[in-house]
ModelCIF file with pLDDT and N, C-alpha, C, O atoms, coordinates in Angstrom:
data_MODEL
#
_entry.id   MODEL 
#
_entity.id                         1 
_entity.type                       polymer 
_entity.pdbx_number_of_molecules   1 
#
_entity_poly.entity_id                      1 
_entity_poly.type                           'polypeptide(L)' 
_entity_poly.nstd_linkage                   no 
_entity_poly.nstd_monomer                   no 
_entity_poly.pdbx_seq_one_letter_code       MNIREANELDYPELRKIYLESRRKCFHWANIKEMSFEDFDRDTIDEYIILRRR 
_entity_poly.pdbx_seq_one_letter_code_can   MNIREANELDYPELRKIYLESRRKCFHWANIKEMSFEDFDRDTIDEYIILRRR 
_entity_poly.pdbx_strand_id                 A 
#
loop_
_entity_poly_seq.entity_id 
_entity_poly_seq.num 
_entity_poly_seq.mon_id 
_entity_poly_seq.hetero 
1 1  MET n 
1 2  ASN n 
1 3  ILE n 
1 4  ARG n 
1 5  GLU n 
1 6  ALA n 
1 7  ASN n 
1 8  GLU n 
1 9  LEU n 
1 10 ASP n 
1 11 TYR n 
1 12 PRO n 
1 13 GLU n 
1 14 LEU n 
1 15 ARG n 
1 16 LYS n 
1 17 ILE n 
1 18 TYR n 
1 19 LEU n 
1 20 GLU n 
1 21 SER n 
1 22 ARG n 
1 23 ARG n 
1 24 LYS n 
1 25 CYS n 
1 26 PHE n 
1 27 HIS n 
1 28 TRP n 
1 29 ALA n 
1 30 ASN n 
1 31 ILE n 
1 32 LYS n 
1 33 GLU n 
1 34 MET n 
1 35 SER n 
1 36 PHE n 
1 37 GLU n 
1 38 ASP n 
1 39 PHE n 
1 40 ASP n 
1 41 ARG n 
1 42 ASP n 
1 43 THR n 
1 44 ILE n 
1 45 ASP n 
1 46 GLU n 
1 47 TYR n 
1 48 ILE n 
1 49 ILE n 
1 50 LEU n 
1 51 ARG n 
1 52 ARG n 
1 53 ARG n 
#
_struct_asym.id          A 
_struct_asym.entity_id   1 
#
loop_
_ma_qa_metric.id 
_ma_qa_metric.mode 
_ma_qa_metric.name 
_ma_qa_metric.software_group_id 
_ma_qa_metric.type 
1 global pLDDT . pLDDT 
2 local  pLDDT . pLDDT 
#
_ma_qa_metric_global.metric_id      1 
_ma_qa_metric_global.metric_value   94.85 
_ma_qa_metric_global.model_id       1 
_ma_qa_metric_global.ordinal_id     1 
#
loop_
_ma_qa_metric_local.label_asym_id 
_ma_qa_metric_local.label_comp_id 
_ma_qa_metric_local.label_seq_id 
_ma_qa_metric_local.metric_id 
_ma_qa_metric_local.metric_value 
_ma_qa_metric_local.model_id 
_ma_qa_metric_local.ordinal_id 
A MET 1  2 87.00 1 1  
A ASN 2  2 93.00 1 2  
A ILE 3  2 96.00 1 3  
A ARG 4  2 96.00 1 4  
A GLU 5  2 96.00 1 5  
A ALA 6  2 96.00 1 6  
A ASN 7  2 96.00 1 7  
A GLU 8  2 95.00 1 8  
A LEU 9  2 96.00 1 9  
A ASP 10 2 97.00 1 10 
A TYR 11 2 97.00 1 11 
A PRO 12 2 97.00 1 12 
A GLU 13 2 96.00 1 13 
A LEU 14 2 97.00 1 14 
A ARG 15 2 98.00 1 15 
A LYS 16 2 97.00 1 16 
A ILE 17 2 97.00 1 17 
A TYR 18 2 97.00 1 18 
A LEU 19 2 97.00 1 19 
A GLU 20 2 97.00 1 20 
A SER 21 2 97.00 1 21 
A ARG 22 2 96.00 1 22 
A ARG 23 2 96.00 1 23 
A LYS 24 2 95.00 1 24 
A CYS 25 2 96.00 1 25 
A PHE 26 2 95.00 1 26 
A HIS 27 2 90.00 1 27 
A TRP 28 2 94.00 1 28 
A ALA 29 2 94.00 1 29 
A ASN 30 2 93.00 1 30 
A ILE 31 2 91.00 1 31 
A LYS 32 2 93.00 1 32 
A GLU 33 2 95.00 1 33 
A MET 34 2 96.00 1 34 
A SER 35 2 96.00 1 35 
A PHE 36 2 96.00 1 36 
A GLU 37 2 96.00 1 37 
A ASP 38 2 96.00 1 38 
A PHE 39 2 97.00 1 39 
A ASP 40 2 97.00 1 40 
A ARG 41 2 96.00 1 41 
A ASP 42 2 96.00 1 42 
A THR 43 2 97.00 1 43 
A ILE 44 2 96.00 1 44 
A ASP 45 2 96.00 1 45 
A GLU 46 2 96.00 1 46 
A TYR 47 2 97.00 1 47 
A ILE 48 2 97.00 1 48 
A ILE 49 2 97.00 1 49 
A LEU 50 2 96.00 1 50 
A ARG 51 2 93.00 1 51 
A ARG 52 2 80.00 1 52 
A ARG 53 2 73.00 1 53 
#
loop_
_atom_site.group_PDB 
_atom_site.id 
_atom_site.type_symbol 
_atom_site.label_atom_id 
_atom_site.label_alt_id 
_atom_site.label_comp_id 
_atom_site.label_asym_id 
_atom_site.label_entity_id 
_atom_site.label_seq_id 
_atom_site.pdbx_PDB_ins_code 
_atom_site.Cartn_x 
_atom_site.Cartn_y 
_atom_site.Cartn_z 
_atom_site.occupancy 
_atom_site.B_iso_or_equiv 
_atom_site.pdbx_formal_charge 
_atom_site.auth_seq_id 
_atom_site.auth_comp_id 
_atom_site.auth_asym_id 
_atom_site.auth_atom_id 
_atom_site.pdbx_PDB_model_num 
ATOM 1   N N  . MET A 1 1  ? 128.038 152.858 43.524 1.00 87.00 ? 1  MET A N  1 
ATOM 2   C CA . MET A 1 1  ? 127.168 153.597 44.407 1.00 87.00 ? 1  MET A CA 1 
ATOM 3   C C  . MET A 1 1  ? 126.139 152.618 44.980 1.00 87.00 ? 1  MET A C  1 
ATOM 4   O O  . MET A 1 1  ? 125.551 151.828 44.242 1.00 87.00 ? 1  MET A O  1 
ATOM 5   N N  . ASN A 1 2  ? 125.929 152.672 46.275 1.00 93.00 ? 2  ASN A N  1 
ATOM 6   C CA . ASN A 1 2  ? 124.943 151.828 46.934 1.00 93.00 ? 2  ASN A CA 1 
ATOM 7   C C  . ASN A 1 2  ? 123.745 152.654 47.365 1.00 93.00 ? 2  ASN A C  1 
ATOM 8   O O  . ASN A 1 2  ? 123.890 153.709 47.983 1.00 93.00 ? 2  ASN A O  1 
ATOM 9   N N  . ILE A 1 3  ? 122.572 152.168 47.035 1.00 96.00 ? 3  ILE A N  1 
ATOM 10  C CA . ILE A 1 3  ? 121.323 152.829 47.380 1.00 96.00 ? 3  ILE A CA 1 
ATOM 11  C C  . ILE A 1 3  ? 120.564 151.901 48.318 1.00 96.00 ? 3  ILE A C  1 
ATOM 12  O O  . ILE A 1 3  ? 120.540 150.687 48.116 1.00 96.00 ? 3  ILE A O  1 
ATOM 13  N N  . ARG A 1 4  ? 119.945 152.477 49.346 1.00 96.00 ? 4  ARG A N  1 
ATOM 14  C CA . ARG A 1 4  ? 119.148 151.656 50.256 1.00 96.00 ? 4  ARG A CA 1 
ATOM 15  C C  . ARG A 1 4  ? 117.962 152.459 50.774 1.00 96.00 ? 4  ARG A C  1 
ATOM 16  O O  . ARG A 1 4  ? 117.929 153.686 50.691 1.00 96.00 ? 4  ARG A O  1 
ATOM 17  N N  . GLU A 1 5  ? 117.009 151.739 51.302 1.00 96.00 ? 5  GLU A N  1 
ATOM 18  C CA . GLU A 1 5  ? 115.833 152.358 51.903 1.00 96.00 ? 5  GLU A CA 1 
ATOM 19  C C  . GLU A 1 5  ? 116.213 152.925 53.269 1.00 96.00 ? 5  GLU A C  1 
ATOM 20  O O  . GLU A 1 5  ? 116.939 152.285 54.030 1.00 96.00 ? 5  GLU A O  1 
ATOM 21  N N  . ALA A 1 6  ? 115.726 154.115 53.576 1.00 96.00 ? 6  ALA A N  1 
ATOM 22  C CA . ALA A 1 6  ? 115.971 154.718 54.890 1.00 96.00 ? 6  ALA A CA 1 
ATOM 23  C C  . ALA A 1 6  ? 115.187 153.951 55.951 1.00 96.00 ? 6  ALA A C  1 
ATOM 24  O O  . ALA A 1 6  ? 114.127 153.385 55.680 1.00 96.00 ? 6  ALA A O  1 
ATOM 25  N N  . ASN A 1 7  ? 115.738 153.946 57.167 1.00 96.00 ? 7  ASN A N  1 
ATOM 26  C CA . ASN A 1 7  ? 115.030 153.328 58.281 1.00 96.00 ? 7  ASN A CA 1 
ATOM 27  C C  . ASN A 1 7  ? 115.035 154.284 59.465 1.00 96.00 ? 7  ASN A C  1 
ATOM 28  O O  . ASN A 1 7  ? 115.611 155.370 59.394 1.00 96.00 ? 7  ASN A O  1 
ATOM 29  N N  . GLU A 1 8  ? 114.405 153.883 60.533 1.00 95.00 ? 8  GLU A N  1 
ATOM 30  C CA . GLU A 1 8  ? 114.248 154.753 61.710 1.00 95.00 ? 8  GLU A CA 1 
ATOM 31  C C  . GLU A 1 8  ? 115.589 155.237 62.264 1.00 95.00 ? 8  GLU A C  1 
ATOM 32  O O  . GLU A 1 8  ? 115.663 156.333 62.820 1.00 95.00 ? 8  GLU A O  1 
ATOM 33  N N  . LEU A 1 9  ? 116.621 154.458 62.124 1.00 96.00 ? 9  LEU A N  1 
ATOM 34  C CA . LEU A 1 9  ? 117.939 154.876 62.625 1.00 96.00 ? 9  LEU A CA 1 
ATOM 35  C C  . LEU A 1 9  ? 118.509 156.048 61.832 1.00 96.00 ? 9  LEU A C  1 
ATOM 36  O O  . LEU A 1 9  ? 119.357 156.784 62.338 1.00 96.00 ? 9  LEU A O  1 
ATOM 37  N N  . ASP A 1 10 ? 118.056 156.225 60.609 1.00 97.00 ? 10 ASP A N  1 
ATOM 38  C CA . ASP A 1 10 ? 118.518 157.321 59.760 1.00 97.00 ? 10 ASP A CA 1 
ATOM 39  C C  . ASP A 1 10 ? 117.784 158.626 60.041 1.00 97.00 ? 10 ASP A C  1 
ATOM 40  O O  . ASP A 1 10 ? 118.289 159.703 59.722 1.00 97.00 ? 10 ASP A O  1 
ATOM 41  N N  . TYR A 1 11 ? 116.612 158.541 60.630 1.00 97.00 ? 11 TYR A N  1 
ATOM 42  C CA . TYR A 1 11 ? 115.747 159.708 60.753 1.00 97.00 ? 11 TYR A CA 1 
ATOM 43  C C  . TYR A 1 11 ? 116.337 160.875 61.544 1.00 97.00 ? 11 TYR A C  1 
ATOM 44  O O  . TYR A 1 11 ? 116.125 162.018 61.140 1.00 97.00 ? 11 TYR A O  1 
ATOM 45  N N  . PRO A 1 12 ? 117.059 160.665 62.637 1.00 97.00 ? 12 PRO A N  1 
ATOM 46  C CA . PRO A 1 12 ? 117.623 161.831 63.336 1.00 97.00 ? 12 PRO A CA 1 
ATOM 47  C C  . PRO A 1 12 ? 118.511 162.695 62.422 1.00 97.00 ? 12 PRO A C  1 
ATOM 48  O O  . PRO A 1 12 ? 118.412 163.922 62.440 1.00 97.00 ? 12 PRO A O  1 
ATOM 49  N N  . GLU A 1 13 ? 119.358 162.064 61.644 1.00 96.00 ? 13 GLU A N  1 
ATOM 50  C CA . GLU A 1 13 ? 120.231 162.822 60.745 1.00 96.00 ? 13 GLU A CA 1 
ATOM 51  C C  . GLU A 1 13 ? 119.430 163.438 59.596 1.00 96.00 ? 13 GLU A C  1 
ATOM 52  O O  . GLU A 1 13 ? 119.705 164.565 59.184 1.00 96.00 ? 13 GLU A O  1 
ATOM 53  N N  . LEU A 1 14 ? 118.452 162.712 59.082 1.00 97.00 ? 14 LEU A N  1 
ATOM 54  C CA . LEU A 1 14 ? 117.611 163.246 58.012 1.00 97.00 ? 14 LEU A CA 1 
ATOM 55  C C  . LEU A 1 14 ? 116.807 164.454 58.494 1.00 97.00 ? 14 LEU A C  1 
ATOM 56  O O  . LEU A 1 14 ? 116.633 165.422 57.754 1.00 97.00 ? 14 LEU A O  1 
ATOM 57  N N  . ARG A 1 15 ? 116.319 164.395 59.730 1.00 98.00 ? 15 ARG A N  1 
ATOM 58  C CA . ARG A 1 15 ? 115.596 165.538 60.300 1.00 98.00 ? 15 ARG A CA 1 
ATOM 59  C C  . ARG A 1 15 ? 116.502 166.765 60.368 1.00 98.00 ? 15 ARG A C  1 
ATOM 60  O O  . ARG A 1 15 ? 116.086 167.878 60.049 1.00 98.00 ? 15 ARG A O  1 
ATOM 61  N N  . LYS A 1 16 ? 117.729 166.546 60.783 1.00 97.00 ? 16 LYS A N  1 
ATOM 62  C CA . LYS A 1 16 ? 118.698 167.639 60.891 1.00 97.00 ? 16 LYS A CA 1 
ATOM 63  C C  . LYS A 1 16 ? 118.988 168.252 59.519 1.00 97.00 ? 16 LYS A C  1 
ATOM 64  O O  . LYS A 1 16 ? 118.971 169.474 59.368 1.00 97.00 ? 16 LYS A O  1 
ATOM 65  N N  . ILE A 1 17 ? 119.248 167.423 58.539 1.00 97.00 ? 17 ILE A N  1 
ATOM 66  C CA . ILE A 1 17 ? 119.524 167.900 57.181 1.00 97.00 ? 17 ILE A CA 1 
ATOM 67  C C  . ILE A 1 17 ? 118.327 168.656 56.627 1.00 97.00 ? 17 ILE A C  1 
ATOM 68  O O  . ILE A 1 17 ? 118.480 169.720 56.027 1.00 97.00 ? 17 ILE A O  1 
ATOM 69  N N  . TYR A 1 18 ? 117.147 168.112 56.826 1.00 97.00 ? 18 TYR A N  1 
ATOM 70  C CA . TYR A 1 18 ? 115.917 168.730 56.327 1.00 97.00 ? 18 TYR A CA 1 
ATOM 71  C C  . TYR A 1 18 ? 115.710 170.114 56.946 1.00 97.00 ? 18 TYR A C  1 
ATOM 72  O O  . TYR A 1 18 ? 115.414 171.077 56.239 1.00 97.00 ? 18 TYR A O  1 
ATOM 73  N N  . LEU A 1 19 ? 115.868 170.206 58.263 1.00 97.00 ? 19 LEU A N  1 
ATOM 74  C CA . LEU A 1 19 ? 115.673 171.483 58.947 1.00 97.00 ? 19 LEU A CA 1 
ATOM 75  C C  . LEU A 1 19 ? 116.721 172.511 58.503 1.00 97.00 ? 19 LEU A C  1 
ATOM 76  O O  . LEU A 1 19 ? 116.380 173.657 58.211 1.00 97.00 ? 19 LEU A O  1 
ATOM 77  N N  . GLU A 1 20 ? 117.974 172.109 58.453 1.00 97.00 ? 20 GLU A N  1 
ATOM 78  C CA . GLU A 1 20 ? 119.034 173.033 58.041 1.00 97.00 ? 20 GLU A CA 1 
ATOM 79  C C  . GLU A 1 20 ? 118.820 173.543 56.622 1.00 97.00 ? 20 GLU A C  1 
ATOM 80  O O  . GLU A 1 20 ? 119.006 174.730 56.351 1.00 97.00 ? 20 GLU A O  1 
ATOM 81  N N  . SER A 1 21 ? 118.432 172.658 55.723 1.00 97.00 ? 21 SER A N  1 
ATOM 82  C CA . SER A 1 21 ? 118.246 173.091 54.336 1.00 97.00 ? 21 SER A CA 1 
ATOM 83  C C  . SER A 1 21 ? 117.031 174.002 54.191 1.00 97.00 ? 21 SER A C  1 
ATOM 84  O O  . SER A 1 21 ? 117.063 174.945 53.401 1.00 97.00 ? 21 SER A O  1 
ATOM 85  N N  . ARG A 1 22 ? 115.968 173.738 54.937 1.00 96.00 ? 22 ARG A N  1 
ATOM 86  C CA . ARG A 1 22 ? 114.786 174.605 54.876 1.00 96.00 ? 22 ARG A CA 1 
ATOM 87  C C  . ARG A 1 22 ? 115.104 175.989 55.431 1.00 96.00 ? 22 ARG A C  1 
ATOM 88  O O  . ARG A 1 22 ? 114.699 177.001 54.859 1.00 96.00 ? 22 ARG A O  1 
ATOM 89  N N  . ARG A 1 23 ? 115.824 176.032 56.540 1.00 96.00 ? 23 ARG A N  1 
ATOM 90  C CA . ARG A 1 23 ? 116.169 177.335 57.129 1.00 96.00 ? 23 ARG A CA 1 
ATOM 91  C C  . ARG A 1 23 ? 117.067 178.140 56.203 1.00 96.00 ? 23 ARG A C  1 
ATOM 92  O O  . ARG A 1 23 ? 116.980 179.368 56.166 1.00 96.00 ? 23 ARG A O  1 
ATOM 93  N N  . LYS A 1 24 ? 117.925 177.463 55.461 1.00 95.00 ? 24 LYS A N  1 
ATOM 94  C CA . LYS A 1 24 ? 118.833 178.150 54.550 1.00 95.00 ? 24 LYS A CA 1 
ATOM 95  C C  . LYS A 1 24 ? 118.132 178.600 53.268 1.00 95.00 ? 24 LYS A C  1 
ATOM 96  O O  . LYS A 1 24 ? 118.367 179.708 52.785 1.00 95.00 ? 24 LYS A O  1 
ATOM 97  N N  . CYS A 1 25 ? 117.275 177.745 52.720 1.00 96.00 ? 25 CYS A N  1 
ATOM 98  C CA . CYS A 1 25 ? 116.688 178.006 51.396 1.00 96.00 ? 25 CYS A CA 1 
ATOM 99  C C  . CYS A 1 25 ? 115.376 178.785 51.424 1.00 96.00 ? 25 CYS A C  1 
ATOM 100 O O  . CYS A 1 25 ? 115.103 179.563 50.510 1.00 96.00 ? 25 CYS A O  1 
ATOM 101 N N  . PHE A 1 26 ? 114.577 178.589 52.439 1.00 95.00 ? 26 PHE A N  1 
ATOM 102 C CA . PHE A 1 26 ? 113.273 179.257 52.491 1.00 95.00 ? 26 PHE A CA 1 
ATOM 103 C C  . PHE A 1 26 ? 113.389 180.542 53.312 1.00 95.00 ? 26 PHE A C  1 
ATOM 104 O O  . PHE A 1 26 ? 112.798 180.665 54.384 1.00 95.00 ? 26 PHE A O  1 
ATOM 105 N N  . HIS A 1 27 ? 114.153 181.488 52.792 1.00 90.00 ? 27 HIS A N  1 
ATOM 106 C CA . HIS A 1 27 ? 114.457 182.719 53.514 1.00 90.00 ? 27 HIS A CA 1 
ATOM 107 C C  . HIS A 1 27 ? 113.221 183.569 53.779 1.00 90.00 ? 27 HIS A C  1 
ATOM 108 O O  . HIS A 1 27 ? 113.234 184.394 54.693 1.00 90.00 ? 27 HIS A O  1 
ATOM 109 N N  . TRP A 1 28 ? 112.163 183.390 53.011 1.00 94.00 ? 28 TRP A N  1 
ATOM 110 C CA . TRP A 1 28 ? 110.928 184.167 53.201 1.00 94.00 ? 28 TRP A CA 1 
ATOM 111 C C  . TRP A 1 28 ? 110.049 183.597 54.319 1.00 94.00 ? 28 TRP A C  1 
ATOM 112 O O  . TRP A 1 28 ? 109.143 184.278 54.800 1.00 94.00 ? 28 TRP A O  1 
ATOM 113 N N  . ALA A 1 29 ? 110.307 182.367 54.729 1.00 94.00 ? 29 ALA A N  1 
ATOM 114 C CA . ALA A 1 29 ? 109.499 181.732 55.781 1.00 94.00 ? 29 ALA A CA 1 
ATOM 115 C C  . ALA A 1 29 ? 110.072 182.073 57.155 1.00 94.00 ? 29 ALA A C  1 
ATOM 116 O O  . ALA A 1 29 ? 111.241 182.435 57.283 1.00 94.00 ? 29 ALA A O  1 
ATOM 117 N N  . ASN A 1 30 ? 109.250 181.953 58.154 1.00 93.00 ? 30 ASN A N  1 
ATOM 118 C CA . ASN A 1 30 ? 109.674 182.208 59.530 1.00 93.00 ? 30 ASN A CA 1 
ATOM 119 C C  . ASN A 1 30 ? 110.447 180.988 60.040 1.00 93.00 ? 30 ASN A C  1 
ATOM 120 O O  . ASN A 1 30 ? 109.858 179.943 60.314 1.00 93.00 ? 30 ASN A O  1 
ATOM 121 N N  . ILE A 1 31 ? 111.762 181.130 60.165 1.00 91.00 ? 31 ILE A N  1 
ATOM 122 C CA . ILE A 1 31 ? 112.582 179.982 60.567 1.00 91.00 ? 31 ILE A CA 1 
ATOM 123 C C  . ILE A 1 31 ? 112.315 179.557 62.009 1.00 91.00 ? 31 ILE A C  1 
ATOM 124 O O  . ILE A 1 31 ? 112.605 178.419 62.376 1.00 91.00 ? 31 ILE A O  1 
ATOM 125 N N  . LYS A 1 32 ? 111.778 180.435 62.814 1.00 93.00 ? 32 LYS A N  1 
ATOM 126 C CA . LYS A 1 32 ? 111.460 180.079 64.197 1.00 93.00 ? 32 LYS A CA 1 
ATOM 127 C C  . LYS A 1 32 ? 110.298 179.095 64.278 1.00 93.00 ? 32 LYS A C  1 
ATOM 128 O O  . LYS A 1 32 ? 110.126 178.408 65.286 1.00 93.00 ? 32 LYS A O  1 
ATOM 129 N N  . GLU A 1 33 ? 109.510 179.031 63.223 1.00 95.00 ? 33 GLU A N  1 
ATOM 130 C CA . GLU A 1 33 ? 108.379 178.099 63.192 1.00 95.00 ? 33 GLU A CA 1 
ATOM 131 C C  . GLU A 1 33 ? 108.765 176.735 62.638 1.00 95.00 ? 33 GLU A C  1 
ATOM 132 O O  . GLU A 1 33 ? 107.955 175.808 62.659 1.00 95.00 ? 33 GLU A O  1 
ATOM 133 N N  . MET A 1 34 ? 109.984 176.601 62.146 1.00 96.00 ? 34 MET A N  1 
ATOM 134 C CA . MET A 1 34 ? 110.455 175.337 61.591 1.00 96.00 ? 34 MET A CA 1 
ATOM 135 C C  . MET A 1 34 ? 111.016 174.464 62.703 1.00 96.00 ? 34 MET A C  1 
ATOM 136 O O  . MET A 1 34 ? 111.621 174.964 63.652 1.00 96.00 ? 34 MET A O  1 
ATOM 137 N N  . SER A 1 35 ? 110.812 173.149 62.580 1.00 96.00 ? 35 SER A N  1 
ATOM 138 C CA . SER A 1 35 ? 111.304 172.242 63.622 1.00 96.00 ? 35 SER A CA 1 
ATOM 139 C C  . SER A 1 35 ? 111.705 170.900 63.016 1.00 96.00 ? 35 SER A C  1 
ATOM 140 O O  . SER A 1 35 ? 111.418 170.613 61.854 1.00 96.00 ? 35 SER A O  1 
ATOM 141 N N  . PHE A 1 36 ? 112.368 170.092 63.825 1.00 96.00 ? 36 PHE A N  1 
ATOM 142 C CA . PHE A 1 36 ? 112.759 168.756 63.394 1.00 96.00 ? 36 PHE A CA 1 
ATOM 143 C C  . PHE A 1 36 ? 111.538 167.916 63.031 1.00 96.00 ? 36 PHE A C  1 
ATOM 144 O O  . PHE A 1 36 ? 111.606 167.075 62.135 1.00 96.00 ? 36 PHE A O  1 
ATOM 145 N N  . GLU A 1 37 ? 110.442 168.138 63.713 1.00 96.00 ? 37 GLU A N  1 
ATOM 146 C CA . GLU A 1 37 ? 109.219 167.365 63.481 1.00 96.00 ? 37 GLU A CA 1 
ATOM 147 C C  . GLU A 1 37 ? 108.624 167.615 62.092 1.00 96.00 ? 37 GLU A C  1 
ATOM 148 O O  . GLU A 1 37 ? 107.815 166.819 61.615 1.00 96.00 ? 37 GLU A O  1 
ATOM 149 N N  . ASP A 1 38 ? 109.016 168.707 61.444 1.00 96.00 ? 38 ASP A N  1 
ATOM 150 C CA . ASP A 1 38 ? 108.523 168.989 60.094 1.00 96.00 ? 38 ASP A CA 1 
ATOM 151 C C  . ASP A 1 38 ? 108.869 167.853 59.134 1.00 96.00 ? 38 ASP A C  1 
ATOM 152 O O  . ASP A 1 38 ? 108.095 167.534 58.231 1.00 96.00 ? 38 ASP A O  1 
ATOM 153 N N  . PHE A 1 39 ? 110.022 167.254 59.335 1.00 97.00 ? 39 PHE A N  1 
ATOM 154 C CA . PHE A 1 39 ? 110.435 166.145 58.472 1.00 97.00 ? 39 PHE A CA 1 
ATOM 155 C C  . PHE A 1 39 ? 109.408 165.021 58.527 1.00 97.00 ? 39 PHE A C  1 
ATOM 156 O O  . PHE A 1 39 ? 108.992 164.496 57.494 1.00 97.00 ? 39 PHE A O  1 
ATOM 157 N N  . ASP A 1 40 ? 109.006 164.657 59.738 1.00 97.00 ? 40 ASP A N  1 
ATOM 158 C CA . ASP A 1 40 ? 108.043 163.570 59.893 1.00 97.00 ? 40 ASP A CA 1 
ATOM 159 C C  . ASP A 1 40 ? 106.698 163.926 59.252 1.00 97.00 ? 40 ASP A C  1 
ATOM 160 O O  . ASP A 1 40 ? 106.092 163.103 58.567 1.00 97.00 ? 40 ASP A O  1 
ATOM 161 N N  . ARG A 1 41 ? 106.251 165.129 59.477 1.00 96.00 ? 41 ARG A N  1 
ATOM 162 C CA . ARG A 1 41 ? 104.980 165.583 58.912 1.00 96.00 ? 41 ARG A CA 1 
ATOM 163 C C  . ARG A 1 41 ? 105.044 165.627 57.381 1.00 96.00 ? 41 ARG A C  1 
ATOM 164 O O  . ARG A 1 41 ? 104.097 165.223 56.707 1.00 96.00 ? 41 ARG A O  1 
ATOM 165 N N  . ASP A 1 42 ? 106.148 166.113 56.842 1.00 96.00 ? 42 ASP A N  1 
ATOM 166 C CA . ASP A 1 42 ? 106.257 166.330 55.405 1.00 96.00 ? 42 ASP A CA 1 
ATOM 167 C C  . ASP A 1 42 ? 106.623 165.079 54.614 1.00 96.00 ? 42 ASP A C  1 
ATOM 168 O O  . ASP A 1 42 ? 106.582 165.090 53.383 1.00 96.00 ? 42 ASP A O  1 
ATOM 169 N N  . THR A 1 43 ? 106.978 164.013 55.301 1.00 97.00 ? 43 THR A N  1 
ATOM 170 C CA . THR A 1 43 ? 107.360 162.790 54.592 1.00 97.00 ? 43 THR A CA 1 
ATOM 171 C C  . THR A 1 43 ? 106.413 161.618 54.872 1.00 97.00 ? 43 THR A C  1 
ATOM 172 O O  . THR A 1 43 ? 106.758 160.467 54.605 1.00 97.00 ? 43 THR A O  1 
ATOM 173 N N  . ILE A 1 44 ? 105.242 161.900 55.399 1.00 96.00 ? 44 ILE A N  1 
ATOM 174 C CA . ILE A 1 44 ? 104.258 160.834 55.627 1.00 96.00 ? 44 ILE A CA 1 
ATOM 175 C C  . ILE A 1 44 ? 103.985 160.127 54.296 1.00 96.00 ? 44 ILE A C  1 
ATOM 176 O O  . ILE A 1 44 ? 103.748 160.773 53.275 1.00 96.00 ? 44 ILE A O  1 
ATOM 177 N N  . ASP A 1 45 ? 104.022 158.804 54.325 1.00 96.00 ? 45 ASP A N  1 
ATOM 178 C CA . ASP A 1 45 ? 103.768 157.956 53.154 1.00 96.00 ? 45 ASP A CA 1 
ATOM 179 C C  . ASP A 1 45 ? 104.796 158.131 52.034 1.00 96.00 ? 45 ASP A C  1 
ATOM 180 O O  . ASP A 1 45 ? 104.545 157.719 50.901 1.00 96.00 ? 45 ASP A O  1 
ATOM 181 N N  . GLU A 1 46 ? 105.932 158.728 52.331 1.00 96.00 ? 46 GLU A N  1 
ATOM 182 C CA . GLU A 1 46 ? 106.998 158.867 51.337 1.00 96.00 ? 46 GLU A CA 1 
ATOM 183 C C  . GLU A 1 46 ? 107.936 157.664 51.410 1.00 96.00 ? 46 GLU A C  1 
ATOM 184 O O  . GLU A 1 46 ? 108.164 157.116 52.488 1.00 96.00 ? 46 GLU A O  1 
ATOM 185 N N  . TYR A 1 47 ? 108.464 157.265 50.291 1.00 97.00 ? 47 TYR A N  1 
ATOM 186 C CA . TYR A 1 47 ? 109.474 156.222 50.216 1.00 97.00 ? 47 TYR A CA 1 
ATOM 187 C C  . TYR A 1 47 ? 110.822 156.932 50.157 1.00 97.00 ? 47 TYR A C  1 
ATOM 188 O O  . TYR A 1 47 ? 111.145 157.578 49.160 1.00 97.00 ? 47 TYR A O  1 
ATOM 189 N N  . ILE A 1 48 ? 111.597 156.813 51.211 1.00 97.00 ? 48 ILE A N  1 
ATOM 190 C CA . ILE A 1 48 ? 112.858 157.548 51.325 1.00 97.00 ? 48 ILE A CA 1 
ATOM 191 C C  . ILE A 1 48 ? 114.023 156.599 51.075 1.00 97.00 ? 48 ILE A C  1 
ATOM 192 O O  . ILE A 1 48 ? 114.155 155.556 51.716 1.00 97.00 ? 48 ILE A O  1 
ATOM 193 N N  . ILE A 1 49 ? 114.853 156.989 50.134 1.00 97.00 ? 49 ILE A N  1 
ATOM 194 C CA . ILE A 1 49 ? 116.046 156.186 49.840 1.00 97.00 ? 49 ILE A CA 1 
ATOM 195 C C  . ILE A 1 49 ? 117.294 157.035 50.101 1.00 97.00 ? 49 ILE A C  1 
ATOM 196 O O  . ILE A 1 49 ? 117.263 158.264 50.029 1.00 97.00 ? 49 ILE A O  1 
ATOM 197 N N  . LEU A 1 50 ? 118.381 156.342 50.403 1.00 96.00 ? 50 LEU A N  1 
ATOM 198 C CA . LEU A 1 50 ? 119.648 156.993 50.714 1.00 96.00 ? 50 LEU A CA 1 
ATOM 199 C C  . LEU A 1 50 ? 120.752 156.425 49.836 1.00 96.00 ? 50 LEU A C  1 
ATOM 200 O O  . LEU A 1 50 ? 120.719 155.267 49.419 1.00 96.00 ? 50 LEU A O  1 
ATOM 201 N N  . ARG A 1 51 ? 121.705 157.258 49.578 1.00 93.00 ? 51 ARG A N  1 
ATOM 202 C CA . ARG A 1 51 ? 122.918 156.825 48.897 1.00 93.00 ? 51 ARG A CA 1 
ATOM 203 C C  . ARG A 1 51 ? 123.996 156.640 49.948 1.00 93.00 ? 51 ARG A C  1 
ATOM 204 O O  . ARG A 1 51 ? 124.263 157.549 50.734 1.00 93.00 ? 51 ARG A O  1 
ATOM 205 N N  . ARG A 1 52 ? 124.602 155.495 49.967 1.00 80.00 ? 52 ARG A N  1 
ATOM 206 C CA . ARG A 1 52 ? 125.719 155.257 50.889 1.00 80.00 ? 52 ARG A CA 1 
ATOM 207 C C  . ARG A 1 52 ? 126.972 155.851 50.314 1.00 80.00 ? 52 ARG A C  1 
ATOM 208 O O  . ARG A 1 52 ? 127.202 155.813 49.105 1.00 80.00 ? 52 ARG A O  1 
ATOM 209 N N  . ARG A 1 53 ? 127.785 156.404 51.197 1.00 73.00 ? 53 ARG A N  1 
ATOM 210 C CA . ARG A 1 53 ? 129.069 156.967 50.754 1.00 73.00 ? 53 ARG A CA 1 
ATOM 211 C C  . ARG A 1 53 ? 130.108 155.913 50.665 1.00 73.00 ? 53 ARG A C  1 
ATOM 212 O O  . ARG A 1 53 ? 131.251 156.201 50.309 1.00 73.00 ? 53 ARG A O  1 
#
């Protein structure tokens, strides 16, 4: 298994995954208020790592 640090090129796909999972799992929240930009806001100062397939 290969692990690496996420970079800006990964962010579009990570934003998509983040939004889809929030809309699916947070059924009590208003999904219309969720956006791709939430990923950027919610991951400020986070160290993001990825597993390569």
